[in-house]
C-alpha positions in Angstrom: -143.9 -12.4 -58.5 -141.4 -15.4 -57.3 -143.0 -18.3 -59.4 -142.5 -16.1 -62.8 -138.3 -15.5 -61.8 -138.2 -19.1 -61.6 -139.8 -19.5 -64.9 -137.5 -17.2 -66.2 -135.0 -18.7 -65.0 -135.2 -21.9 -66.2 -136.1 -20.9 -69.6 -132.8 -18.9 -69.7 -131.2 -22.2 -68.1 -132.4 -24.8 -70.8 -132.0 -22.8 -73.7 -128.2 -22.4 -73.1 -127.3 -26.3 -74.2 -128.9 -25.1 -77.7 -127.1 -22.3 -78.0 -124.2 -24.1 -77.2 -125.0 -26.5 -80.4 -124.3 -24.0 -82.7 -121.0 -23.2 -81.5 -117.8 -25.4 -82.2 -117.1 -26.0 -78.0 -119.1 -26.9 -75.4 -119.2 -24.6 -72.5 -120.8 -25.3 -69.1 -122.7 -21.8 -67.7 -122.1 -20.9 -64.2 -124.6 -19.9 -61.7 -125.2 -16.1 -60.5 -122.3 -14.6 -58.2 -119.9 -11.8 -57.2 -116.7 -11.4 -55.8 -114.9 -8.4 -54.1 -111.7 -7.5 -52.9 -109.7 -4.5 -51.6 -105.9 -3.6 -51.4 -104.1 -3.4 -48.0 -106.0 -2.0 -45.3 -105.8 1.9 -45.2 -103.7 3.9 -43.2 -104.2 7.1 -42.4 -101.3 10.0 -42.1 -102.9 12.6 -39.9 -99.7 14.9 -39.1 -100.9 18.6 -39.0 -98.6 19.5 -42.0 -98.8 16.6 -44.2 -102.5 15.1 -43.5 -104.5 14.1 -46.3 -107.5 11.6 -47.1 -106.5 8.1 -47.6 -108.0 5.9 -50.7 -108.5 2.2 -51.3 -109.0 1.0 -54.1 -111.6 -2.4 -54.7 -113.0 -4.3 -57.1 -116.2 -6.5 -57.9 -116.3 -9.1 -60.3 -119.1 -11.2 -62.1 -117.7 -14.4 -62.6 -121.0 -15.8 -64.1 -122.2 -16.7 -67.1 -124.8 -13.8 -67.0 -125.0 -9.9 -66.9 -125.1 -8.7 -63.3 -126.2 -5.6 -61.2 -124.0 -5.8 -58.5 -124.8 -3.3 -55.4 -122.0 -2.9 -52.3 -122.8 -1.7 -49.0 -120.6 -1.2 -46.1 -121.0 -1.7 -42.4 -118.7 0.9 -40.6 -118.8 2.3 -37.2 -115.6 4.7 -37.0 -116.1 7.9 -34.8 -114.3 11.4 -36.6 -113.7 9.7 -39.8 -115.5 9.3 -42.8 -115.7 6.3 -45.2 -117.1 7.5 -48.4 -118.1 5.9 -51.4 -118.8 7.8 -54.9 -120.4 4.7 -56.6 -122.3 1.3 -55.2 -123.7 -0.1 -58.0 -122.3 -1.7 -60.9 -123.6 -3.4 -63.5 -121.4 -6.2 -65.4 -121.3 -8.5 -68.2 -120.0 -12.3 -67.7 -116.4 -12.0 -66.8 -116.1 -8.4 -66.5 -115.1 -6.3 -63.5 -115.0 -2.6 -62.2 -112.5 -0.8 -60.0 -114.0 1.4 -57.0 -112.4 3.7 -54.4 -113.3 4.1 -50.9 -111.9 7.3 -49.2 -111.6 7.4 -45.1 -111.3 11.3 -44.2 -110.7 12.6 -40.9 -109.2 15.3 -38.5 -105.6 15.8 -37.7 -103.5 14.8 -35.0 -105.4 11.7 -34.3 -104.1 9.1 -31.9 -101.8 6.6 -33.3 -104.2 3.9 -31.1 -107.4 5.0 -33.3 -108.5 1.6 -35.5 -111.9 0.7 -36.6 -112.8 -2.2 -38.9 -115.3 -2.3 -41.6 -116.7 -4.8 -44.0 -117.9 -4.3 -47.6 -120.9 -6.6 -48.5 -121.8 -7.2 -52.7 -124.6 -8.8 -54.0 -126.2 -9.8 -57.0 -129.5 -7.8 -57.5 -130.6 -9.0 -60.7 -129.6 -11.3 -64.1 -129.8 -9.8 -66.9 -133.3 -8.3 -66.4 -134.7 -10.8 -63.9 -134.2 -9.6 -60.4 -132.4 -11.7 -58.0 -132.9 -13.0 -54.8 -129.4 -12.6 -53.8 -129.3 -14.3 -50.0 -127.2 -17.2 -50.8 -125.3 -14.8 -53.8 -123.0 -12.2 -52.0 -119.5 -11.7 -50.7 -117.4 -9.7 -48.5 -114.4 -8.4 -47.8 -113.5 -6.8 -44.5 -110.5 -4.8 -43.5 -109.1 -2.7 -40.6 -108.3 1.3 -40.8 -105.8 2.6 -39.0 -103.5 5.9 -38.2 -100.4 5.9 -38.8 -97.3 7.2 -36.1 -96.0 10.4 -36.6 -93.2 12.5 -34.3 -93.2 16.2 -33.8 -91.0 17.3 -31.3 -90.6 21.2 -29.9 -87.1 22.1 -27.5 -87.7 24.7 -25.0 -84.8 26.4 -23.4 -85.4 29.1 -20.9 -81.8 31.3 -21.2 -80.3 31.0 -24.9 -78.1 34.0 -24.2 -74.5 33.4 -24.7 -72.0 31.4 -21.8 -68.8 32.9 -21.9 -66.6 30.5 -19.8 -62.9 30.6 -18.1 -60.6 28.3 -19.1 -61.5 24.5 -18.0 -65.0 26.2 -16.4 -67.6 23.5 -16.5 -71.4 24.5 -17.8 -74.5 23.0 -17.5 -77.3 23.4 -20.0 -80.7 23.1 -19.1 -83.8 22.3 -21.3 -87.3 20.7 -21.4 -88.6 19.0 -24.8 -92.5 18.3 -25.6 -93.7 15.2 -27.4 -96.5 17.1 -30.2 -96.5 13.6 -31.7 -99.4 11.1 -31.3 -97.8 8.2 -29.6 -95.4 7.9 -27.0 -91.9 8.6 -28.3 -88.1 7.9 -26.8 -87.2 11.7 -27.9 -83.4 12.6 -27.9 -81.8 15.2 -27.4 -78.1 16.2 -28.5 -75.4 18.2 -29.8 -75.8 18.2 -33.4 -71.7 19.8 -33.8 -70.4 17.7 -31.3 -67.2 17.2 -33.9 -66.9 21.1 -34.0 -66.7 21.4 -30.6 -64.2 19.0 -29.6 -62.3 20.4 -32.2 -62.3 23.7 -30.6 -61.2 21.8 -27.2 -64.2 21.6 -25.8 -65.5 18.3 -23.8 -68.8 16.6 -22.4 -67.8 14.8 -18.9 -71.2 13.5 -18.5 -72.0 12.3 -22.3 -73.0 14.9 -25.2 -77.1 13.7 -25.4 -80.2 12.4 -23.0 -83.7 10.9 -24.3 -86.4 10.3 -22.3 -90.2 8.8 -22.7 -92.6 11.2 -23.3 -96.3 10.1 -23.7 -98.4 11.8 -26.7 -98.9 15.5 -25.9 -96.3 15.3 -22.6 -93.2 17.6 -21.3 -90.2 15.9 -20.3 -88.4 16.5 -17.3 -85.7 19.0 -17.0 -82.7 18.0 -18.5 -79.1 19.0 -18.6 -76.1 18.8 -20.6 -72.3 19.9 -19.4 -70.0 21.2 -21.2 -66.5 22.0 -20.0 -64.4 24.7 -21.6 -60.6 23.8 -23.0 -58.1 24.1 -20.8 -56.2 26.8 -22.7 -56.7 29.3 -25.5 -54.2 31.0 -28.0 -56.5 33.3 -28.9 -60.8 34.3 -28.2 -62.8 31.1 -28.6 -66.3 32.2 -30.3 -68.3 29.0 -31.2 -72.0 27.9 -31.7 -73.9 25.2 -29.6 -76.4 23.8 -31.4 -78.5 21.4 -29.4 -81.0 19.2 -31.2 -84.5 17.4 -30.4 -85.3 14.4 -32.5 -88.4 11.4 -32.9 -87.6 7.8 -32.1 -90.9 6.9 -33.6 -90.6 9.1 -36.9 -87.1 8.8 -39.0 -88.5 11.9 -41.2 -89.7 13.9 -38.8 -88.4 17.1 -38.4 -86.3 18.2 -35.5 -86.1 20.9 -33.3 -82.8 22.9 -32.9 -81.9 26.1 -30.5 -77.8 27.3 -30.9 -76.3 29.0 -28.4 -73.2 31.3 -28.5 -70.3 29.7 -26.3 -67.1 32.8 -25.5 -63.7 31.8 -23.9 -61.9 35.0 -23.8 -57.7 35.1 -24.4 -56.2 35.5 -21.8 -54.0 38.7 -20.8 -50.1 38.2 -21.7 -49.2 40.3 -18.4 -48.1 38.4 -15.2 -46.4 39.1 -11.9 -49.8 40.2 -10.6 -51.7 38.0 -12.3 -53.0 40.6 -15.2 -54.4 43.9 -15.1 -57.5 42.7 -16.5 -58.3 39.8 -13.8 -57.9 42.4 -11.2 -60.3 43.8 -9.1 -60.9 47.2 -8.1 -60.0 46.9 -4.4 -56.5 44.9 -6.0 -55.7 47.5 -7.6 -56.1 50.0 -4.9 -54.5 48.1 -2.5 -50.9 47.7 -5.0 -51.6 51.4 -5.6 -51.1 51.9 -2.0 -48.0 49.4 -1.7 -46.2 50.8 -5.0 -47.0 54.9 -3.3 -45.5 53.6 -0.2 -42.7 52.4 -1.8 -42.1 55.7 -3.5 -42.7 57.6 -0.3 -40.0 55.6 1.5 -37.4 56.1 -0.8 -38.4 59.6 -1.1 -37.6 60.2 2.7 -34.5 58.1 2.8 -32.9 60.2 0.1 -33.8 63.2 2.0 -32.5 61.8 5.8 -29.2 60.9 3.4 -28.9 64.6 2.3 -29.3 65.7 6.0 -26.8 63.4 7.1 -24.1 63.9 4.8 -24.6 67.9 5.3 -24.0 67.6 8.9 -21.4 65.1 8.7 -19.7 67.6 6.4 -20.3 70.4 8.8 -18.6 67.7 12.0 -15.8 67.1 10.1 -14.7 70.9 9.7 -13.2 72.2 12.9 -15.2 75.6 14.2 -15.0 77.6 16.9 -18.3 77.9 19.0 -18.8 81.1 21.1 -21.5 80.7 24.0 -23.6 84.0 23.8 -24.1 86.2 26.5 -27.3 85.6 28.7 -28.5 88.9 28.1 -28.2 88.2 24.1 -30.9 85.2 24.7 -33.4 86.8 21.8 -30.1 87.1 19.4 -29.6 83.4 19.6 -33.3 82.6 19.1 -32.9 85.0 15.9 -29.3 82.6 14.8 -31.4 79.4 15.4 -34.0 80.1 12.5 -31.4 81.6 10.0 -29.6 78.0 10.5 -32.8 76.0 9.9 -33.8 78.7 7.0 -30.2 77.6 5.8 -30.5 73.6 5.8 -33.6 74.0 3.8 -31.5 76.5 1.3 -29.4 74.0 1.2 -31.7 70.9 0.1 -33.3 73.4 -2.7 -30.0 73.9 -4.5 -30.0 70.2 -4.5 -33.3 69.5 -6.4 -31.9 69.1 -9.4 -30.3 65.6 -7.6 -33.2 64.8 -6.3 -35.2 65.3 -9.5 -32.7 62.9 -11.6 -32.9 60.5 -8.9 -36.4 60.5 -8.9 -36.6 60.7 -12.8 -34.8 57.1 -12.8 -38.0 55.3 -11.0 -40.4 56.8 -14.4 
């Protein structure tokens, strides 16, 4: 069989000079051979939201002077990733080439460290209709399959309630963030609307961002950002504080945000006792007792002054006092009660004056 192949090739080889004499230009035939080449090494995007198989474009050529049948084999040891060739045999005329595609597919969320080497071996199986020993007639392409790095972060906060701050009060906002990407990532958390908050009088004395290296699939330590309220406001301030987490590995990665409401209430315009809106129940009772005691004291003072004035007028008028006889003691006691009644009767006559006086305090 081998002897027959050699005779057939020798016959074809020695016939070529005879054919070339019949042409105007003389060409030297080339021996059977093959070439193979591919684009740059494949890199697969394994992001859960954007994953798709990756294609590698390759070309096989017949640089010889004979028609060739060429086959391409792969060497691949990748785990979890498939290397698929839809076409592996090509019949090419002298000087022709043909493109073919190799597809790599696999699961999402593969680690960015994933890397596999592969080889494509092209060989000449036959020249024309004559089988060919391809031991020394082949070509090899060596490549590297890799996985691209992607970022995916998630910001987490246990308390998303509204924060009400007093003037100049500092408050810390606590949070954590998770690295859902496929490689270690330096995740940055910042105040997305920092300029707006500063314009409203807020400040960030300890800085407006934090950053931490987090392993793929890991969670950061508990972090904080401190915000200080303005020292004065003319009206109630109600703003959103937008906290944003971003991936440093992937500029195209979606960020994660949480918005919390910050409220600064307008101080009361009431002065003196510090404003009734700032008083506790205990303060109200205390100041109420003081005011009540003051009013009662004034009332008693007026009452005493009225009694003293009446007594003074009675002393200034000379009267003849007759001592009652001892045997009429009962009549004396009765007269004393009558005098006491007259005193309150006089006070009743002056009720209008007292009411007028008290009206001045209303």
